[in-house]
Structure formats: structure tokens, C-alpha cells
BAROFI-792120 format. One record per atom (N, C-alpha, C): atom name; x, y, z; chain; residue number from 1; residue in three letters. Coordinates in steps of 0.2 Angstrom, whole numbers, plus 5000, padded with zeros to 4 digits. Atoms other than C-alpha are relative to their C-alpha. Layout:
(site 'CA',(X,Y,Z),'A',NUM,'Ala')
...
This chain:
(site 'N',(4996,5000,4993),'A',1,'Met')
(site 'CA',(5030,5022,5005),'A',1,'Met')
(site 'C',(5005,4995,5000),'A',1,'Met')
(site 'N',(4995,5004,4999),'A',2,'Asn')
(site 'CA',(5046,5015,5009),'A',2,'Asn')
(site 'C',(5004,5001,5006),'A',2,'Asn')
(site 'N',(4995,5000,4994),'A',3,'Thr')
(site 'CA',(5056,5010,5025),'A',3,'Thr')
(site 'C',(5005,4995,4998),'A',3,'Thr')
(site 'N',(4995,5004,5002),'A',4,'Asp')
(site 'CA',(5071,5000,5026),'A',4,'Asp')
(site 'C',(4999,4993,4998),'A',4,'Asp')
(site 'N',(5002,5007,5002),'A',5,'Gly')
(site 'CA',(5063,4983,5025),'A',5,'Gly')
(site 'C',(4994,4999,4996),'A',5,'Gly')
(site 'N',(5006,5001,5004),'A',6,'Ile')
(site 'CA',(5047,4986,5016),'A',6,'Ile')
(site 'C',(4998,5005,4996),'A',6,'Ile')
(site 'N',(5002,4995,5005),'A',7,'Thr')
(site 'CA',(5040,4994,5001),'A',7,'Thr')
(site 'C',(4992,4999,4999),'A',7,'Thr')
(site 'N',(5007,5001,5001),'A',8,'Val')
(site 'CA',(5021,4997,4999),'A',8,'Val')
(site 'C',(4997,5004,4994),'A',8,'Val')
(site 'N',(5003,4996,5006),'A',9,'Ser')
(site 'CA',(5012,5002,4983),'A',9,'Ser')
(site 'C',(4993,4997,4998),'A',9,'Ser')
(site 'N',(5006,5004,5003),'A',10,'Met')
(site 'CA',(4994,4999,4977),'A',10,'Met')
(site 'C',(5001,4997,4993),'A',10,'Met')
(site 'N',(4999,5003,5006),'A',11,'Ser')
(site 'CA',(5000,4996,4960),'A',11,'Ser')
(site 'C',(5006,4995,5000),'A',11,'Ser')
(site 'N',(4995,5004,5000),'A',12,'Lys')
(site 'CA',(5016,4987,4964),'A',12,'Lys')
(site 'C',(5000,4994,5005),'A',12,'Lys')
(site 'N',(5000,5005,4995),'A',13,'Gly')
(site 'CA',(5011,4977,4979),'A',13,'Gly')
(site 'C',(5004,5001,5006),'A',13,'Gly')
(site 'N',(4996,5000,4993),'A',14,'Ile')
(site 'CA',(5019,4973,4996),'A',14,'Ile')
(site 'C',(5007,4996,4998),'A',14,'Ile')
(site 'N',(4993,5004,5001),'A',15,'Lys')
(site 'CA',(5038,4969,4995),'A',15,'Lys')
(site 'C',(5003,5001,5007),'A',15,'Lys')
(site 'N',(4997,4999,4994),'A',16,'Ala')
(site 'CA',(5046,4965,5012),'A',16,'Ala')
(site 'C',(5006,4995,5000),'A',16,'Ala')
(site 'N',(4994,5004,4999),'A',17,'Asn')
(site 'CA',(5063,4959,5017),'A',17,'Asn')
(site 'C',(5001,5000,5007),'A',17,'Asn')
(site 'N',(4999,5002,4993),'A',18,'Phe')
(site 'CA',(5067,4951,5033),'A',18,'Phe')
(site 'C',(5007,4997,5001),'A',18,'Phe')
(site 'N',(4993,5003,4999),'A',19,'Lys')
(site 'CA',(5085,4947,5040),'A',19,'Lys')
(site 'C',(4999,4995,5006),'A',19,'Lys')
(site 'N',(4999,5005,4995),'A',20,'Leu')
(site 'CA',(5087,4931,5050),'A',20,'Leu')
(site 'C',(5007,4997,5000),'A',20,'Leu')
(site 'N',(4993,5002,5000),'A',21,'Gly')
(site 'CA',(5105,4929,5055),'A',21,'Gly')
(site 'C',(5003,5003,4993),'A',21,'Gly')
(site 'N',(4997,4998,5007),'A',22,'Glu')
(site 'CA',(5114,4929,5038),'A',22,'Glu')
(site 'C',(4995,4999,4994),'A',22,'Glu')
(site 'N',(5005,5002,5005),'A',23,'His')
(site 'CA',(5098,4924,5029),'A',23,'His')
(site 'C',(4996,5006,4998),'A',23,'His')
(site 'N',(5004,4995,5003),'A',24,'Leu')
(site 'CA',(5088,4936,5018),'A',24,'Leu')
(site 'C',(4993,4997,4998),'A',24,'Leu')
(site 'N',(5007,5003,5002),'A',25,'Ile')
(site 'CA',(5069,4932,5017),'A',25,'Ile')
(site 'C',(4996,5005,4997),'A',25,'Ile')
(site 'N',(5003,4995,5004),'A',26,'Glu')
(site 'CA',(5060,4941,5003),'A',26,'Glu')
(site 'C',(4993,4998,4999),'A',26,'Glu')
(site 'N',(5007,5001,5002),'A',27,'Tyr')
(site 'CA',(5041,4942,5001),'A',27,'Tyr')
(site 'C',(4998,5005,4995),'A',27,'Tyr')
(site 'N',(5004,4995,5004),'A',28,'Trp')
(site 'CA',(5031,4950,4987),'A',28,'Trp')
(site 'C',(4993,4997,4999),'A',28,'Trp')
(site 'N',(5007,5002,5001),'A',29,'Gly')
(site 'CA',(5012,4950,4986),'A',29,'Gly')
(site 'C',(4997,5006,4996),'A',29,'Gly')
(site 'N',(5004,4996,5004),'A',30,'Ser')
(site 'CA',(5000,4958,4974),'A',30,'Ser')
(site 'C',(4993,5000,5002),'A',30,'Ser')
(site 'N',(5007,5000,4998),'A',31,'Ala')
(site 'CA',(4983,4964,4979),'A',31,'Ala')
(site 'C',(4995,4999,4994),'A',31,'Ala')
(site 'N',(5004,5001,5006),'A',32,'Tyr')
(site 'CA',(4977,4964,4961),'A',32,'Tyr')
(site 'C',(5000,4993,4997),'A',32,'Tyr')
(site 'N',(5000,5007,5003),'A',33,'Ser')
(site 'CA',(4983,4947,4955),'A',33,'Ser')
(site 'C',(4999,4994,5005),'A',33,'Ser')
(site 'N',(5000,5005,4994),'A',34,'Gly')
(site 'CA',(4984,4938,4972),'A',34,'Gly')
(site 'C',(5006,4996,5000),'A',34,'Gly')
(site 'N',(4994,5004,5001),'A',35,'Lys')
(site 'CA',(5001,4932,4967),'A',35,'Lys')
(site 'C',(5004,5001,5006),'A',35,'Lys')
(site 'N',(4995,4999,4994),'A',36,'Glu')
(site 'CA',(5013,4929,4982),'A',36,'Glu')
(site 'C',(5006,4996,4998),'A',36,'Glu')
(site 'N',(4994,5003,5002),'A',37,'Val')
(site 'CA',(5031,4925,4980),'A',37,'Val')
(site 'C',(5005,5000,5007),'A',37,'Val')
(site 'N',(4995,5000,4994),'A',38,'Leu')
(site 'CA',(5043,4920,4995),'A',38,'Leu')
(site 'C',(5006,4997,4998),'A',38,'Leu')
(site 'N',(4994,5002,5001),'A',39,'Lys')
(site 'CA',(5061,4918,4993),'A',39,'Lys')
(site 'C',(5005,5000,5006),'A',39,'Lys')
(site 'N',(4995,4999,4995),'A',40,'Val')
(site 'CA',(5075,4914,5005),'A',40,'Val')
(site 'C',(5007,4999,4997),'A',40,'Val')
(site 'N',(4993,4999,5003),'A',41,'Asp')
(site 'CA',(5093,4919,5000),'A',41,'Asp')
(site 'C',(4999,5000,4992),'A',41,'Asp')
(site 'N',(5001,5000,5007),'A',42,'Gly')
(site 'CA',(5086,4921,4982),'A',42,'Gly')
(site 'C',(4997,4994,4997),'A',42,'Gly')
(site 'N',(5002,5006,5002),'A',43,'Glu')
(site 'CA',(5080,4904,4981),'A',43,'Glu')
(site 'C',(4992,5000,5001),'A',43,'Glu')
(site 'N',(5007,5000,5000),'A',44,'Leu')
(site 'CA',(5061,4902,4977),'A',44,'Leu')
(site 'C',(4998,4994,5005),'A',44,'Leu')
(site 'N',(5003,5004,4995),'A',45,'Ile')
(site 'CA',(5052,4894,4992),'A',45,'Ile')
(site 'C',(4993,4998,4999),'A',45,'Ile')
(site 'N',(5007,5001,5001),'A',46,'Ala')
(site 'CA',(5034,4897,4988),'A',46,'Ala')
(site 'C',(4998,5005,4995),'A',46,'Ala')
(site 'N',(5003,4996,5005),'A',47,'Glu')
(site 'CA',(5024,4904,4974),'A',47,'Glu')
(site 'C',(4992,4998,4999),'A',47,'Glu')
(site 'N',(5007,5002,5001),'A',48,'Ser')
(site 'CA',(5005,4905,4974),'A',48,'Ser')
(site 'C',(4995,5006,4999),'A',48,'Ser')
(site 'N',(5005,4995,5001),'A',49,'Arg')
(site 'CA',(4989,4914,4971),'A',49,'Arg')
(site 'C',(4995,5000,5006),'A',49,'Arg')
(site 'N',(5005,5000,4994),'A',50,'Asn')
(site 'CA',(4978,4919,4986),'A',50,'Asn')
(site 'C',(4996,5007,5000),'A',50,'Asn')
(site 'N',(5005,4994,4999),'A',51,'Phe')
(site 'CA',(4963,4931,4987),'A',51,'Phe')
(site 'C',(4997,5000,5007),'A',51,'Phe')
(site 'N',(5003,5000,4994),'A',52,'Lys')
(site 'CA',(4960,4927,5005),'A',52,'Lys')
(site 'C',(5003,5005,5005),'A',52,'Lys')
(site 'N',(4998,4995,4995),'A',53,'Thr')
(site 'CA',(4962,4939,5020),'A',53,'Thr')
(site 'C',(5006,4998,5004),'A',53,'Thr')
(site 'N',(4994,5003,4996),'A',54,'Lys')
(site 'CA',(4976,4928,5028),'A',54,'Lys')
(site 'C',(5004,4995,4996),'A',54,'Lys')
(site 'N',(4995,5005,5004),'A',55,'Ser')
(site 'CA',(4991,4919,5020),'A',55,'Ser')
(site 'C',(5005,4998,5005),'A',55,'Ser')
(site 'N',(4994,5003,4995),'A',56,'Val')
(site 'CA',(5003,4908,5030),'A',56,'Val')
(site 'C',(5005,4996,4995),'A',56,'Val')
(site 'N',(4995,5004,5004),'A',57,'His')
(site 'CA',(5019,4902,5022),'A',57,'His')
(site 'C',(5005,4997,5005),'A',57,'His')
(site 'N',(4995,5003,4995),'A',58,'Glu')
(site 'CA',(5029,4889,5032),'A',58,'Glu')
(site 'C',(5006,4997,4996),'A',58,'Glu')
(site 'N',(4994,5002,5003),'A',59,'Phe')
(site 'CA',(5047,4885,5028),'A',59,'Phe')
(site 'C',(5005,4999,5006),'A',59,'Phe')
(site 'N',(4995,5002,4995),'A',60,'Asn')
(site 'CA',(5063,4879,5037),'A',60,'Asn')
(site 'C',(5007,5004,4998),'A',60,'Asn')
(site 'N',(4993,4997,5001),'A',61,'Ile')
(site 'CA',(5080,4889,5039),'A',61,'Ile')
(site 'C',(5004,4997,5005),'A',61,'Ile')
(site 'N',(4995,5003,4996),'A',62,'Asp')
(site 'CA',(5095,4880,5046),'A',62,'Asp')
(site 'C',(4996,4995,5005),'A',62,'Asp')
(site 'N',(5003,5004,4996),'A',63,'Gly')
(site 'CA',(5083,4867,5053),'A',63,'Gly')
(site 'C',(4995,5003,5005),'A',63,'Gly')
(site 'N',(5005,4996,4996),'A',64,'Lys')
(site 'CA',(5072,4880,5062),'A',64,'Lys')
(site 'C',(4993,5001,4996),'A',64,'Lys')
(site 'N',(5007,4999,5003),'A',65,'Ala')
(site 'CA',(5053,4880,5058),'A',65,'Ala')
(site 'C',(4998,5008,5000),'A',65,'Ala')
(site 'N',(5002,4993,5000),'A',66,'Cys')
(site 'CA',(5048,4898,5052),'A',66,'Cys')
(site 'C',(4994,5000,4996),'A',66,'Cys')
(site 'N',(5006,4999,5002),'A',67,'Gln')
(site 'CA',(5032,4905,5047),'A',67,'Gln')
(site 'C',(4999,5008,4998),'A',67,'Gln')
(site 'N',(5001,4993,5002),'A',68,'Leu')
(site 'CA',(5028,4921,5037),'A',68,'Leu')
(site 'C',(4992,5001,4999),'A',68,'Leu')
(site 'N',(5007,4999,5001),'A',69,'Thr')
(site 'CA',(5010,4927,5039),'A',69,'Thr')
(site 'C',(4998,5007,4998),'A',69,'Thr')
(site 'N',(5003,4993,5002),'A',70,'Val')
(site 'CA',(5001,4941,5030),'A',70,'Val')
(site 'C',(4993,5000,5001),'A',70,'Val')
(site 'N',(5007,5000,4998),'A',71,'Ser')
(site 'CA',(4985,4946,5037),'A',71,'Ser')
(site 'C',(4997,5007,4998),'A',71,'Ser')
(site 'N',(5003,4994,5002),'A',72,'Val')
(site 'CA',(4973,4959,5029),'A',72,'Val')
(site 'C',(4993,5002,5003),'A',72,'Val')
(site 'N',(5006,4998,4997),'A',73,'Thr')
(site 'CA',(4959,4969,5037),'A',73,'Thr')
(site 'C',(4997,5005,4995),'A',73,'Thr')
(site 'N',(5003,4996,5005),'A',74,'Leu')
(site 'CA',(4947,4976,5024),'A',74,'Leu')
(site 'C',(4994,5005,5003),'A',74,'Leu')
(site 'N',(5007,4997,4998),'A',75,'Leu')
(site 'CA',(4931,4982,5034),'A',75,'Leu')
(site 'C',(5001,5007,5003),'A',75,'Leu')
(site 'N',(5000,4993,4997),'A',76,'Arg')
(site 'CA',(4935,4997,5045),'A',76,'Arg')
(site 'C',(5005,5004,4996),'A',76,'Arg')
(site 'N',(4995,4996,5004),'A',77,'Lys')
(site 'CA',(4951,5003,5037),'A',77,'Lys')
(site 'C',(5005,4995,4997),'A',77,'Lys')
(site 'N',(4996,5005,5003),'A',78,'Phe')
(site 'CA',(4962,4995,5025),'A',78,'Phe')
(site 'C',(5007,5000,5003),'A',78,'Phe')
(site 'N',(4993,5001,4996),'A',79,'Ser')
(site 'CA',(4977,4988,5035),'A',79,'Ser')
(site 'C',(5002,4993,4999),'A',79,'Ser')
(site 'N',(4997,5007,5000),'A',80,'Ser')
(site 'CA',(4989,4973,5034),'A',80,'Ser')
(site 'C',(5005,5000,5005),'A',80,'Ser')
(site 'N',(4994,5001,4995),'A',81,'Val')
(site 'CA',(5001,4965,5046),'A',81,'Val')
(site 'C',(5004,4994,4996),'A',81,'Val')
(site 'N',(4996,5005,5003),'A',82,'Ile')
(site 'CA',(5015,4955,5039),'A',82,'Ile')
(site 'C',(5006,4999,5005),'A',82,'Ile')
(site 'N',(4996,5002,4994),'A',83,'Ser')
(site 'CA',(5025,4945,5052),'A',83,'Ser')
(site 'C',(5004,4994,4998),'A',83,'Ser')
(site 'N',(4996,5006,5000),'A',84,'Leu')
(site 'CA',(5039,4933,5053),'A',84,'Leu')
(site 'C',(5001,4997,5007),'A',84,'Leu')
(site 'N',(4999,5003,4993),'A',85,'Glu')
(site 'CA',(5040,4920,5067),'A',85,'Glu')
(site 'C',(5005,4994,4998),'A',85,'Glu')
(site 'N',(4995,5006,5001),'A',86,'Cys')
(site 'CA',(5054,4907,5069),'A',86,'Cys')
(site 'C',(5000,4996,5007),'A',86,'Cys')
(site 'N',(5001,5004,4994),'A',87,'Glu')
(site 'CA',(5052,4893,5082),'A',87,'Glu')
(site 'C',(4995,5002,5004),'A',87,'Glu')
(site 'N',(5005,4998,4996),'A',88,'Gly')
(site 'CA',(5036,4900,5088),'A',88,'Gly')
(site 'C',(5001,5007,5003),'A',88,'Gly')
(site 'N',(4999,4993,4998),'A',89,'Lys')
(site 'CA',(5044,4917,5092),'A',89,'Lys')
(site 'C',(5000,5005,4995),'A',89,'Lys')
(site 'N',(5001,4995,5005),'A',90,'Leu')
(site 'CA',(5040,4933,5083),'A',90,'Leu')
(site 'C',(5007,5003,4999),'A',90,'Leu')
(site 'N',(4993,4997,5002),'A',91,'Val')
(site 'CA',(5056,4939,5074),'A',91,'Val')
(site 'C',(4999,5007,4998),'A',91,'Val')
(site 'N',(5001,4994,5003),'A',92,'His')
(site 'CA',(5049,4954,5065),'A',92,'His')
(site 'C',(4993,5001,4997),'A',92,'His')
(site 'N',(5007,4999,5002),'A',93,'Ser')
(site 'CA',(5032,4962,5061),'A',93,'Ser')
(site 'C',(4999,5007,4997),'A',93,'Ser')
(site 'N',(5001,4993,5002),'A',94,'Tyr')
(site 'CA',(5026,4977,5051),'A',94,'Tyr')
(site 'C',(4992,5001,4999),'A',94,'Tyr')
(site 'N',(5007,4999,5001),'A',95,'Gln')
(site 'CA',(5009,4985,5052),'A',95,'Gln')
(site 'C',(4999,5005,4994),'A',95,'Gln')
(site 'N',(5001,4996,5006),'A',96,'Leu')
(site 'CA',(5003,4993,5035),'A',96,'Leu')
(site 'C',(4993,5003,5000),'A',96,'Leu')
(site 'N',(5006,4997,5000),'A',97,'Thr')
(site 'CA',(4989,5006,5036),'A',97,'Thr')
(site 'C',(4999,5005,4994),'A',97,'Thr')
(site 'N',(5002,4995,5005),'A',98,'Tyr')
(site 'CA',(4981,5016,5022),'A',98,'Tyr')
(site 'C',(4996,5005,5003),'A',98,'Tyr')
(site 'N',(5004,4994,4997),'A',99,'Gly')
(site 'CA',(4976,5033,5028),'A',99,'Gly')
(site 'C',(5003,5007,4999),'A',99,'Gly')
(site 'N',(4998,4993,5000),'A',100,'Lys')
(site 'CA',(4979,5051,5031),'A',100,'Lys')
(site 'C',(5008,5001,5002),'A',100,'Lys')
(site 'N',(4993,4999,4998),'A',101,'Thr')
(site 'CA',(4998,5055,5030),'A',101,'Thr')
(site 'C',(5002,5007,5001),'A',101,'Thr')
(site 'N',(4999,4993,4999),'A',102,'Arg')
(site 'CA',(4997,5074,5030),'A',102,'Arg')
(site 'C',(4994,5004,5000),'A',102,'Arg')
(site 'N',(5006,4995,5000),'A',103,'Lys')
(site 'CA',(4985,5089,5033),'A',103,'Lys')
(site 'C',(5001,5005,4995),'A',103,'Lys')
(site 'N',(5000,4995,5006),'A',104,'Ile')
(site 'CA',(4980,5100,5019),'A',104,'Ile')
(site 'C',(4995,5006,5003),'A',104,'Ile')
(site 'N',(5004,4994,4998),'A',105,'Ala')
(site 'CA',(4973,5118,5023),'A',105,'Ala')
(site 'C',(4994,5000,4997),'A',105,'Ala')
(site 'N',(5006,5000,5003),'A',106,'Trp')
(site 'CA',(4955,5120,5020),'A',106,'Trp')
(site 'C',(4999,5004,4994),'A',106,'Trp')
(site 'N',(5001,4995,5005),'A',107,'Tyr')
(site 'CA',(4957,5135,5009),'A',107,'Tyr')
(site 'C',(5003,4997,4993),'A',107,'Tyr')
(site 'N',(4997,5003,5006),'A',108,'Leu')
(site 'CA',(4968,5124,4997),'A',108,'Leu')
(site 'C',(4995,4994,4998),'A',108,'Leu')
(site 'N',(5005,5005,5002),'A',109,'Lys')
(site 'CA',(4955,5110,4997),'A',109,'Lys')
(site 'C',(4994,5004,4996),'A',109,'Lys')
(site 'N',(5005,4996,5004),'A',110,'Ala')
(site 'CA',(4943,5124,4990),'A',110,'Ala')
(site 'C',(5001,5002,4993),'A',110,'Ala')
(site 'N',(4998,4998,5006),'A',111,'Ile')
(site 'CA',(4953,5128,4975),'A',111,'Ile')
(site 'C',(4997,4996,4994),'A',111,'Ile')
(site 'N',(5003,5004,5006),'A',112,'Pro')
(site 'CA',(4946,5113,4964),'A',112,'Pro')
(site 'C',(4993,5002,4999),'A',112,'Pro')
(site 'N',(5007,4998,5000),'A',113,'Phe')
(site 'CA',(4928,5119,4969),'A',113,'Phe')
(site 'C',(4999,5006,4996),'A',113,'Phe')
(site 'N',(5000,4993,5003),'A',114,'Leu')
(site 'CA',(4932,5137,4964),'A',114,'Leu')
(site 'C',(5001,4999,4992),'A',114,'Leu')
(site 'N',(4999,5001,5007),'A',115,'Leu')
(site 'CA',(4939,5131,4947),'A',115,'Leu')
(site 'C',(4994,4996,4997),'A',115,'Leu')
(site 'N',(5006,5003,5003),'A',116,'Ala')
(site 'CA',(4924,5120,4944),'A',116,'Ala')
(site 'C',(4994,5005,4999),'A',116,'Ala')
(site 'N',(5005,4994,5001),'A',117,'Gly')
(site 'CA',(4913,5135,4947),'A',117,'Gly')
(site 'C',(5001,5004,4995),'A',117,'Gly')
(site 'N',(4999,4996,5006),'A',118,'Val')
(site 'CA',(4922,5145,4935),'A',118,'Val')
(site 'C',(4999,4996,4993),'A',118,'Val')
(site 'N',(5002,5004,5006),'A',119,'Leu')
(site 'CA',(4921,5131,4922),'A',119,'Leu')
(site 'C',(4993,5000,4999),'A',119,'Leu')
(site 'N',(5007,5000,5001),'A',120,'Gly')
(site 'CA',(4903,5130,4925),'A',120,'Gly')
(site 'C',(4997,5006,4998),'A',120,'Gly')
(site 'N',(5002,4993,5002),'A',121,'Trp')
(site 'CA',(4900,5149,4923),'A',121,'Trp')
(site 'C',(5002,5001,4993),'A',121,'Trp')
(site 'N',(4997,5000,5007),'A',122,'Cys')
(site 'CA',(4911,5148,4907),'A',122,'Cys')
(site 'C',(4995,4996,4995),'A',122,'Cys')
(site 'N',(5004,5004,5004),'A',123,'Phe')
(site 'CA',(4900,5134,4900),'A',123,'Phe')
(site 'C',(4993,5003,4999),'A',123,'Phe')
(site 'N',(5006,4997,5000),'A',124,'Ala')
(site 'CA',(4884,5143,4905),'A',124,'Ala')
(site 'C',(5000,5006,4996),'A',124,'Ala')
(site 'N',(4999,4994,5004),'A',125,'Ala')
(site 'CA',(4890,5159,4896),'A',125,'Ala')
(site 'C',(5002,4999,4993),'A',125,'Ala')
(site 'N',(4998,5002,5007),'A',126,'Asp')
(site 'CA',(4894,5149,4880),'A',126,'Asp')
(site 'C',(5007,5002,4998),'A',126,'Asp')
(site 'N',(4993,4999,5001),'A',127,'Ile')
(site 'CA',(4912,5152,4882),'A',127,'Ile')
(site 'C',(5004,4994,4998),'A',127,'Ile')
(site 'N',(4997,5006,5001),'A',128,'Leu')
(site 'CA',(4916,5134,4883),'A',128,'Leu')
(site 'C',(4995,4995,4997),'A',128,'Leu')
(site 'N',(5005,5005,5003),'A',129,'Thr')
(site 'CA',(4908,5119,4873),'A',129,'Thr')
(site 'C',(5000,4995,5005),'A',129,'Thr')
(site 'N',(5001,5006,4995),'A',130,'Leu')
(site 'CA',(4903,5103,4882),'A',130,'Leu')
(site 'C',(5006,4996,5000),'A',130,'Leu')
(site 'N',(4993,5004,5000),'A',131,'Leu')
(site 'CA',(4919,5094,4876),'A',131,'Leu')
(site 'C',(5005,5004,5004),'A',131,'Leu')
(site 'N',(4995,4996,4997),'A',132,'Glu')
(site 'CA',(4930,5108,4882),'A',132,'Glu')
(site 'C',(4999,5000,5008),'A',132,'Glu')
(site 'N',(5001,5000,4993),'A',133,'Leu')
(site 'CA',(4921,5108,4899),'A',133,'Leu')
(site 'C',(5002,4993,5003),'A',133,'Leu')
(site 'N',(4998,5007,4998),'A',134,'Val')
(site 'CA',(4923,5089,4901),'A',134,'Val')
(site 'C',(5008,5000,5000),'A',134,'Val')
(site 'N',(4992,5000,5000),'A',135,'Ile')
(site 'CA',(4942,5091,4896),'A',135,'Ile')
(site 'C',(5003,5004,5006),'A',135,'Ile')
(site 'N',(4997,4996,4995),'A',136,'Phe')
(site 'CA',(4945,5105,4908),'A',136,'Phe')
(site 'C',(4998,4998,5007),'A',136,'Phe')
(site 'N',(5002,5003,4993),'A',137,'Gly')
(site 'CA',(4935,5097,4922),'A',137,'Gly')
(site 'C',(5004,4994,5002),'A',137,'Gly')
(site 'N',(4995,5006,4998),'A',138,'Cys')
(site 'CA',(4945,5081,4921),'A',138,'Cys')
(site 'C',(5007,5002,5001),'A',138,'Cys')
(site 'N',(4993,4997,4998),'A',139,'Leu')
(site 'CA',(4961,5091,4921),'A',139,'Leu')
(site 'C',(5000,5003,5007),'A',139,'Leu')
(site 'N',(5000,4997,4993),'A',140,'Thr')
(site 'CA',(4956,5100,4936),'A',140,'Thr')
(site 'C',(5000,4995,5005),'A',140,'Thr')
(site 'N',(5001,5006,4995),'A',141,'Phe')
(site 'CA',(4951,5084,4945),'A',141,'Phe')
(site 'C',(5007,4996,5000),'A',141,'Phe')
(site 'N',(4994,5004,5000),'A',142,'Ala')
(site 'CA',(4967,5075,4940),'A',142,'Ala')
(site 'C',(5006,5004,5003),'A',142,'Ala')
(site 'N',(4995,4996,4997),'A',143,'Val')
(site 'CA',(4978,5090,4945),'A',143,'Val')
(site 'C',(4999,5000,5008),'A',143,'Val')
(site 'N',(5002,4999,4993),'A',144,'Ser')
(site 'CA',(4969,5092,4962),'A',144,'Ser')
(site 'C',(5002,4993,5003),'A',144,'Ser')
(site 'N',(4999,5007,4997),'A',145,'Glu')
(site 'CA',(4971,5073,4965),'A',145,'Glu')
(site 'C',(5008,4999,5001),'A',145,'Glu')
(site 'N',(4992,5001,4999),'A',146,'Leu')
(site 'CA',(4990,5074,4962),'A',146,'Leu')
(site 'C',(5003,5005,5005),'A',146,'Leu')
(site 'N',(4997,4995,4995),'A',147,'Leu')
(site 'CA',(4993,5090,4972),'A',147,'Leu')
(site 'C',(4997,5000,5007),'A',147,'Leu')
(site 'N',(5003,4999,4993),'A',148,'Met')
(site 'CA',(4981,5089,4986),'A',148,'Met')
(site 'C',(4999,4993,5003),'A',148,'Met')
(site 'N',(5001,5007,4997),'A',149,'Lys')
(site 'CA',(4983,5070,4990),'A',149,'Lys')
(site 'C',(5002,5000,5007),'A',149,'Lys')
(site 'N',(4998,5001,4992),'A',150,'Asp')
(site 'CA',(4983,5067,5009),'A',150,'Asp')
(site 'C',(4999,4993,5002),'A',150,'Asp')
(site 'N',(5001,5007,4999),'A',151,'Gln')
(site 'CA',(4981,5048,5008),'A',151,'Gln')
(site 'C',(5007,4997,4998),'A',151,'Gln')
(site 'N',(4995,5004,5002),'A',152,'Gly')
(site 'CA',(4995,5036,5008),'A',152,'Gly')
(site 'C',(5001,4994,5005),'A',152,'Gly')
(site 'N',(4999,5006,4995),'A',153,'Trp')
(site 'CA',(5003,5021,5017),'A',153,'Trp')
(site 'C',(5004,5002,5006),'A',153,'Trp')
(site 'N',(4996,4999,4994),'A',154,'Ile')
(site 'CA',(5009,5022,5035),'A',154,'Ile')
(site 'C',(5002,4993,5002),'A',154,'Ile')
(site 'N',(4997,5006,4998),'A',155,'Ile')
(site 'CA',(5021,5009,5040),'A',155,'Ile')
(site 'C',(5003,5000,5007),'A',155,'Ile')
(site 'N',(4998,5000,4993),'A',156,'Glu')
(site 'CA',(5024,5005,5058),'A',156,'Glu')
(site 'C',(5004,4993,5001),'A',156,'Glu')
(site 'N',(4996,5006,4998),'A',157,'Glu')
(site 'CA',(5038,4993,5063),'A',157,'Glu')
(site 'C',(4998,4997,5007),'A',157,'Glu')
(site 'N',(5002,5002,4994),'A',158,'Gln')
(site 'CA',(5032,4982,5077),'A',158,'Gln')
(site 'C',(5006,4995,5003),'A',158,'Gln')
(site 'N',(4995,5003,4997),'A',159,'Lys')
(site 'CA',(5046,4976,5088),'A',159,'Lys')
(site 'C',(4998,4994,5004),'A',159,'Lys')
(site 'N',(5002,5006,4996),'A',160,'Pro')
(site 'CA',(5045,4958,5096),'A',160,'Pro')
(site 'C',(5001,5002,5007),'A',160,'Pro')
(site 'N',(4999,5000,4993),'A',161,'Cys')
(site 'CA',(5043,4957,5115),'A',161,'Cys')
(site 'C',(5004,4995,5002),'A',161,'Cys')
(site 'N',(4995,5005,4998),'A',162,'Asn')
(site 'CA',(5058,4948,5121),'A',162,'Asn')
(site 'C',(5002,5001,5008),'A',162,'Asn')
């Protein structure tokens, strides 16, 4: 999922860009390695590894104290909030939630089960060997996951209250 300032991917992590005046603040974080990188105008400000559910990076821009906070909620539903504050005021914030992004008709969801039934019948009738059954079953599962996927990242931009 991609919006103007943020890109989210399970494999590539979170990449967020914030504009503060003429300055560009870039954040990248990986859920797998725990690595976090913070840059201001291309200059490395902070680099760390963090597996905690909250990460706070403090830095200065033009003499102003700024803070980038990444907060992850794992229990109810997987969501994150990444926000930038400067001089104690919220500049920009994004809410990232992993959930349903589209509806799929019930009859389309039944296709993988029908194919599994056909494969099972072919195996029982000695048309398929066990190896062929496993291969075709894995292919059916992989194709249905690719085509019938209804999960993804929902990115909501949260405007500061001024």
C-alpha cells in the first residue's frame, strides 16, 4: 500500500517521509530485523535495532526539538501509528492497520474448496498419485491466495488539531 508520504509492506517494512518546512524527514523500519533508520535531509540521524512496541527518536531541526514516535499494537488487530511532533505540537501522523481492504463474493471463495474436492476425488479414483495431489493442492492454495486476497494495509492520515 502506498500513499504520498508512506509506503507499507510486510516484507519491505515501513517507509515514511515527513516535510517540515524545507526539511525532509525520512524513517524506515523493519518488523523482521527490528532495524530503524532516521534521516533528515539525507543525513543519518539515528540507526538502531528495536523489537519493542514503541520507539521514540528525538532530534533537532533548526533549533527546534522534534520527536518521531512509532507505536505498534499487536493484540486486537495489527496496527501502527507513526507520528512527528515538533516543539510538543503534532505535525503529522499516520495510522496503519492491516485488515480487510475489499469484499470478495462468497461464490468466488468457494472455488478453492471445489478444486480441493475435485483433487480429492481424483486421488481416491487413482487418477492422481500422492505427489501429484500435493503439487496440485499447493498450486490451488497459492493461486487462491494470490487472486482471492482480501487483506492489506489501510493507511489513514491523521491531521493535527490546530
